[in-house]
Structure formats: C-alpha cells, structure tokens
matplotlib code that plots the C-alpha trace (Angstrom):
import matplotlib.pyplot as plt

x = [67.3, 68.1, 71.6, 72.4, 75.9, 77.4, 80.2, 82.0, 85.5, 86.9, 84.9, 82.8, 80.6, 77.3, 74.2, 72.4, 68.7, 66.7, 65.6, 67.6, 71.0, 71.8, 72.1, 75.1, 77.0, 80.5, 80.6, 79.0, 81.7, 84.5, 83.3, 83.4, 86.9, 88.4, 86.1, 85.3, 83.8, 87.3, 89.4, 88.6, 87.9, 90.8, 92.1, 90.3, 86.6, 84.7, 80.9, 79.4, 75.8, 73.4, 72.4, 68.8, 69.7, 72.4, 70.1, 67.5, 69.7, 73.1, 72.4, 71.5, 74.1, 76.8, 75.5, 77.7, 80.9, 83.7, 85.4, 83.3, 83.7, 84.5, 81.4, 81.4, 78.2, 76.9, 73.9, 70.8, 69.9, 71.2, 72.8, 75.4, 76.4, 79.4, 83.1, 83.1, 81.5, 83.9, 87.0, 85.6, 85.0, 88.5, 90.2, 88.2, 89.4, 93.0, 92.8, 91.4, 94.4, 92.8, 95.3, 95.2, 94.1, 91.0, 87.5, 84.4, 80.8, 78.2, 75.1, 72.3, 70.3, 71.5, 73.3, 75.3, 76.0, 77.3, 79.4, 80.7, 81.7, 83.5, 85.3, 86.4, 87.5, 89.8, 91.0, 94.6, 93.9, 91.3, 90.1, 87.6, 84.0, 80.6, 77.2, 74.4, 71.5, 68.6, 66.1, 64.2, 65.7, 69.2, 68.6, 67.2, 69.5, 72.2, 74.0, 74.7, 76.9, 79.9, 78.9, 80.0, 80.2, 79.0, 77.3, 78.6, 76.5, 76.6, 75.0, 74.3, 76.9, 79.5, 82.4, 82.9, 84.4, 83.6, 84.4, 82.5, 81.7, 83.0, 79.3, 75.9, 73.6, 70.1, 68.1, 64.3, 63.7, 65.5, 62.6, 60.2, 61.1, 60.4, 57.4, 54.9, 56.1, 59.7, 58.7, 56.7, 59.5, 61.9, 59.4, 59.6, 63.1, 61.7, 59.0, 61.8, 63.7, 60.7, 60.0, 63.6, 64.5, 62.0, 58.4, 57.8, 58.6, 56.1, 53.4, 54.2, 54.1, 50.8, 49.2, 50.6, 50.5, 48.3, 50.8, 53.9, 52.5, 51.3, 54.9, 54.3, 57.8, 57.5, 56.3, 58.9, 61.7, 60.6, 60.6, 64.0, 65.6, 64.3, 65.4, 68.9, 69.2, 68.2, 70.8, 73.5, 72.9, 73.2, 76.3, 77.9, 77.6, 78.6, 80.4, 81.6, 78.4, 79.8, 76.5, 74.0, 74.2, 72.8, 69.3, 69.3, 68.8, 65.3, 63.4, 66.5, 67.2, 64.2, 64.2, 67.6, 66.5, 63.5, 65.8, 68.3, 65.7, 64.0, 67.4, 66.7, 64.1, 60.7, 60.8, 62.5, 64.8, 62.4, 59.5, 61.5, 62.3, 58.6, 57.8, 60.7, 59.3, 56.0, 57.9, 59.9, 56.8, 55.2, 58.2, 58.3, 54.7, 55.2, 58.3, 56.6, 58.9, 55.9, 52.3, 49.3, 48.3, 51.7, 51.8, 48.5, 49.6, 52.9, 51.3, 48.8, 51.8, 53.5, 50.3, 49.7, 52.6, 51.8, 50.6, 53.4, 53.7, 52.4, 54.8, 54.7, 57.8, 58.8, 59.3, 62.0, 64.0, 63.8, 65.1, 67.9, 68.9, 69.2, 72.3, 74.2, 73.2, 76.3, 74.9, 75.4, 78.6, 79.5, 76.5, 74.9, 71.8, 71.3, 68.0, 66.6, 63.3, 61.2, 60.9, 57.8, 57.5, 60.7, 63.3, 64.8, 67.3, 69.5, 68.8, 71.1, 68.7, 66.1, 65.7, 65.3, 61.7, 60.8, 62.3, 60.3, 57.1, 57.7, 58.4, 55.2, 53.2, 54.7, 54.0, 50.5, 50.0, 51.7, 49.5, 48.2, 44.5, 42.0, 41.7, 38.1, 39.1, 42.3, 40.4, 37.4]
y = [-61.9, -58.5, -57.2, -53.5, -52.3, -49.3, -47.5, -44.5, -43.1, -45.0, -48.2, -50.6, -53.2, -55.0, -55.0, -58.3, -58.1, -61.3, -64.0, -66.6, -65.0, -65.4, -69.2, -68.8, -65.8, -67.3, -68.7, -65.5, -63.4, -65.7, -65.2, -61.4, -61.6, -64.1, -64.0, -67.7, -70.2, -71.4, -69.6, -68.7, -65.8, -64.1, -65.6, -63.0, -62.3, -60.0, -59.7, -56.5, -57.0, -56.5, -59.1, -59.3, -59.8, -62.4, -64.3, -64.6, -65.2, -66.5, -70.2, -69.4, -66.7, -69.2, -72.1, -71.5, -70.5, -72.9, -70.9, -69.1, -65.3, -63.3, -61.5, -57.9, -56.6, -53.1, -52.3, -51.2, -47.5, -44.3, -43.4, -46.0, -44.6, -42.8, -42.6, -44.3, -47.4, -47.2, -47.2, -50.2, -52.2, -51.3, -52.5, -55.8, -56.2, -55.5, -58.0, -60.6, -60.3, -58.3, -57.2, -55.3, -58.5, -58.9, -58.7, -57.1, -57.9, -55.3, -57.4, -55.2, -52.0, -48.6, -47.9, -51.2, -50.4, -46.9, -47.9, -51.1, -49.1, -46.6, -49.3, -50.8, -47.4, -46.6, -49.9, -50.4, -47.4, -49.4, -53.0, -54.6, -55.1, -56.4, -55.0, -57.4, -55.0, -56.4, -53.5, -52.1, -48.6, -50.0, -52.1, -49.3, -46.5, -46.6, -49.7, -48.3, -45.3, -45.6, -43.1, -44.2, -42.5, -41.8, -38.9, -36.3, -34.6, -31.6, -33.3, -36.4, -38.1, -35.3, -37.8, -40.3, -41.2, -42.5, -46.2, -48.5, -52.1, -54.9, -55.9, -55.6, -58.6, -57.4, -60.4, -59.6, -62.6, -60.7, -58.2, -60.8, -59.9, -56.1, -54.6, -52.8, -49.5, -50.3, -51.3, -48.1, -46.0, -47.6, -47.1, -43.3, -43.5, -45.2, -42.5, -40.0, -41.9, -41.7, -38.0, -36.9, -39.2, -41.8, -41.0, -44.7, -45.6, -42.9, -44.4, -47.9, -47.0, -45.2, -48.1, -51.0, -49.8, -52.7, -55.2, -53.4, -52.9, -56.5, -57.6, -59.1, -60.3, -59.3, -55.8, -55.3, -56.5, -54.0, -51.1, -52.1, -52.6, -49.3, -47.4, -48.9, -48.2, -44.5, -44.1, -46.0, -43.6, -40.5, -41.8, -42.8, -39.2, -37.5, -39.8, -37.3, -35.2, -32.2, -31.3, -33.8, -36.3, -33.7, -34.3, -37.6, -35.5, -34.4, -34.3, -34.8, -31.2, -31.0, -34.8, -34.7, -31.7, -33.7, -36.5, -34.1, -32.2, -35.4, -36.9, -39.8, -41.3, -40.5, -41.3, -43.8, -42.2, -42.9, -41.4, -38.2, -38.1, -38.6, -35.4, -33.7, -34.6, -32.9, -29.7, -29.9, -30.3, -27.3, -25.2, -26.5, -25.5, -22.1, -21.4, -22.8, -25.7, -28.0, -27.2, -27.4, -30.6, -32.1, -31.1, -32.8, -35.9, -36.2, -35.5, -38.3, -40.6, -39.7, -40.4, -43.6, -45.1, -43.6, -43.2, -40.8, -40.4, -37.2, -34.5, -31.7, -29.6, -26.0, -24.9, -22.4, -25.1, -27.2, -24.4, -23.7, -27.4, -27.3, -25.1, -28.3, -29.7, -30.9, -29.6, -26.0, -24.2, -21.3, -18.9, -20.6, -22.5, -25.4, -27.0, -29.7, -29.0, -31.2, -30.1, -31.6, -35.3, -37.2, -34.4, -32.2, -29.4, -27.9, -24.2, -21.9, -19.0, -20.5, -17.9, -18.7, -17.3, -19.7, -22.7, -21.6, -21.4, -24.9, -26.3, -24.6, -26.2, -29.6, -29.4, -28.3, -31.4, -33.4, -32.4, -35.3, -36.2, -35.1, -38.0, -38.8, -39.1, -41.0, -43.6, -43.9]
z = [236.1, 234.7, 234.3, 234.3, 233.4, 235.2, 233.4, 234.8, 234.1, 237.1, 237.2, 235.2, 236.9, 236.7, 238.8, 238.9, 239.8, 240.2, 242.6, 244.4, 244.0, 247.7, 247.1, 244.7, 245.8, 246.0, 242.4, 241.1, 242.9, 241.7, 238.1, 238.6, 240.1, 237.6, 234.6, 234.9, 237.4, 238.3, 240.9, 244.4, 246.7, 248.6, 251.8, 254.0, 253.2, 255.5, 255.6, 257.1, 258.2, 261.0, 263.6, 262.5, 258.8, 259.7, 262.0, 259.2, 256.1, 257.2, 256.4, 252.8, 252.5, 253.5, 251.6, 248.5, 250.4, 250.7, 253.4, 256.0, 255.9, 258.9, 260.1, 261.2, 262.8, 262.6, 265.0, 263.1, 263.0, 261.6, 264.9, 264.3, 260.9, 262.5, 262.5, 265.8, 264.3, 261.4, 263.7, 265.7, 262.5, 261.0, 264.2, 264.0, 260.4, 261.4, 264.4, 262.0, 259.7, 256.9, 254.3, 250.9, 249.2, 251.5, 250.2, 251.9, 251.3, 252.4, 253.2, 254.4, 253.8, 252.9, 256.2, 255.9, 252.3, 252.9, 255.9, 254.2, 251.1, 253.2, 255.1, 251.8, 250.6, 253.5, 254.9, 253.7, 251.4, 249.6, 249.1, 246.8, 247.9, 246.7, 247.5, 248.5, 249.3, 251.4, 251.3, 248.3, 248.9, 248.9, 245.8, 243.7, 244.9, 247.5, 246.4, 243.0, 242.1, 244.4, 247.1, 250.6, 253.9, 257.4, 259.3, 261.6, 264.3, 262.1, 259.1, 257.0, 254.9, 255.5, 255.6, 252.8, 249.5, 246.0, 245.9, 243.5, 244.2, 242.0, 241.4, 243.0, 243.6, 244.2, 245.3, 245.4, 247.6, 250.4, 250.3, 251.6, 255.2, 254.7, 256.3, 254.1, 255.6, 254.6, 251.1, 250.6, 251.9, 249.3, 246.5, 247.0, 245.6, 242.5, 242.3, 242.4, 239.7, 237.4, 238.0, 237.2, 234.3, 233.2, 232.0, 231.3, 234.9, 236.1, 233.9, 235.0, 238.7, 238.1, 236.3, 238.4, 242.0, 243.1, 241.7, 243.0, 246.5, 246.4, 245.9, 242.5, 241.5, 237.8, 238.7, 241.4, 239.1, 236.4, 238.9, 240.4, 237.0, 235.6, 238.8, 238.6, 234.8, 235.4, 238.2, 236.2, 233.2, 235.4, 237.3, 234.0, 232.8, 236.1, 238.4, 241.0, 241.3, 239.4, 237.8, 236.4, 239.2, 241.6, 240.1, 242.0, 245.1, 244.2, 247.5, 249.5, 250.6, 252.9, 253.3, 254.9, 257.0, 258.3, 259.3, 261.0, 262.9, 264.1, 264.9, 262.5, 265.0, 263.4, 259.7, 257.5, 254.9, 252.0, 253.9, 254.5, 250.8, 250.1, 252.0, 250.3, 246.9, 247.9, 248.8, 245.5, 243.5, 245.2, 244.4, 240.8, 240.3, 241.9, 239.6, 236.5, 235.9, 236.0, 235.1, 237.4, 235.6, 236.0, 239.6, 240.3, 238.4, 240.3, 243.7, 243.1, 242.3, 245.6, 247.6, 245.7, 247.5, 250.9, 253.5, 254.6, 258.4, 259.9, 260.9, 263.5, 262.9, 262.7, 259.1, 259.9, 261.7, 258.6, 256.4, 258.9, 258.7, 254.9, 255.4, 255.9, 252.5, 250.6, 247.3, 248.5, 247.5, 249.8, 249.8, 246.7, 247.7, 245.2, 244.9, 242.6, 240.7, 238.5, 234.9, 233.4, 233.9, 233.4, 233.8, 236.5, 236.9, 239.6, 240.3, 242.3, 243.1, 245.4, 248.2, 251.9, 251.6, 248.8, 250.7, 253.8, 251.8, 250.4, 253.8, 255.2, 252.4, 253.0, 256.8, 256.1, 254.1, 256.8, 259.7, 261.8, 261.2, 263.9, 266.3, 265.3, 261.7, 262.4, 264.4, 262.2]

ax = plt.figure().add_subplot(projection="3d")
ax.plot(x, y, z, "-o")
ax.set_aspect("equal")
plt.show()
C-alpha cells in the first residue's frame, strides 16, 4: 500500500492506495477519526453508492462494520448529478435521523464522489465524509482535492463547494469489475497528470502500456500513486483554483464541451478529456509551447491508451459550449496549454478562431473509419 498526504490551508488528510482495503474499512476509519484502533464511528453513518456497486461489493464492504450503515442510492449516470437528486438524498438523510455528528461515505465512481462530497458539505452546514472510489478515474483524480458539486442544464459542475474528505481509500481490487473501456477512459486522466506535471510518469506510461492495460497490480499502483501525488502537490499549492490548480483542467475545456453537446450520452468523461488533450496538444504546437517532436511524442501517448470513440459533431457548437467553462472570468477566455513535457500553463488570450481551429483538428482526427476499414 502507498500513502499520499494531501496538505492544504484548510485540510490535511491521507490517500491510501492498495489492495484489499475494502475488507477493513471501519477500523481504518476509526483510526483516522480517533488516532487509534479504539473508538467507534458516529451513531449515524450513511453510505452513498449506486445499486450495481452495492449489489457487487456490499458483503465485503460491510464485513468490517459493527453497525450497518444507512444506504443511500444514486442512480448511475451523469443525468442524475443534479440538485434534484441532492434534495432527495438530503431528505432521506434527515428522515433517517442524520445530525451534525453523522458521517457519510462516498462509495462509487466520480459522480458518486462529487455528489457525496456535496451532500457532506451542505447537510447541517457540513458533516465529515470519507471517499472510497471504485473507478480508476475517481481514484486518480476526482476523489482527491476537495472539489464537490453537481451540474445544471446550463453547464457541468456549476453548483458545488470545496469540502475535503477525512481520508481516501483507493482499493485497486475494486477496479476488477471495470470494463476495458472504463479503464482506458480513466487512464487519460493519468496521461494528463504526466503531461502537466510529471515527466517520469509520461515515461513510465510510454514504457509500460502493456502491463498497465493488462491490469498488472504493480504497474497500476505506480500510475495511481504518481497521479495522486501530482494532484496533491498542485492542490496543496493552490487549494481554491486561484491559479496553478487550473492546469489540472488540461483537455477539459473542449472535453466538457463534448460532454455538454452530446448530453453526456456518447462518451465517458475520460474519453472526452482524451479528445480534449488532442485539441490542447494541437494548440500548444501551433503556439510553440511544445515542439513538433514533443507534439508527436505526446500524441502517441494519448493514442497508446485508446481507442477513442469516433465523433461527428459541429466544431462551432463545441466552441460555443466552451463559453460555460468555469475557468473563464468575464470576457477572458482561459485555456490550459502544455509546456514541453511535464509542465503546463494557463493562457488568457486564446481567440475564438484558435479554439475553432483546434476543435476542427480534433474532429478531423475523430472521424469514424470508413465501414470497410472499420469492419476489416
């Protein structure tokens, strides 16, 4: 097991990444709460999860608990990441007798983690919670850093708060139920992590793709731990996304636009980010923040963890959708560009024409294969 410490001005906690953590959750949580194995969890413990995850993992999840938690279910899918779902869940907590001393455990993927963190942030003006992420993407990215929230029809993650967990338990054994597509989608966040902050992670993912995609436990643990360390370092320096933390959004401007335009039905989040990375690399090459050689190298890395699903979208509609990007401030259009390999910067002078050109390049790369080729 590897332990990564997250330290921000408002919170200090640990991320535990290993195998078999699900079998000993209560004693681990008690130790976090009390500093020792003695003690107990609060009177009311809530678990937010999805039906499929609970059906598969509930027996092992509950094996270490002395008192069975109250289960809250969130239907799977981005369309349920809404204020309406939040209100329903808050009312369930209130009816079950939840109070300020209650504890919430977010047990699921990124949507469950975002909604669970938001519930914990606003119920009774804030209660404690733990993250137990079940997907690769949520283990390497969304469970760490304290961002919580839900979507509005007008855009993604427009309502939320910063509320850090007491700890994160990233059990790699939970990844065993992921499809290859879901694993690859999550790995694009680790590709992003390497591009913006960790040359050694880029090199490791280049040299060990076969082991990583083959789910070798040692290789996956290295990628997960490196991704978490990178994010922990950035969050520690810029907790509230005032500057540096925005680099974590590399690939997300057009990635979120893809999700919005397709109404979250066509691509997984990591896949949309993968296409967004290609657009960002194109714009970085055009602006000179990366060389032609670096562009080729990083493009190969993205495609190494594909395939990415084909897209048939309108470039201008994607550019229009980026107007809802939370990074923008008034009329200033902020965009994250790679700087060499292992660094990134936020620029504020990307024009609509440049963004349109990047989107057009991305969509040209994303055209479906001719039927004879696709079925060969």
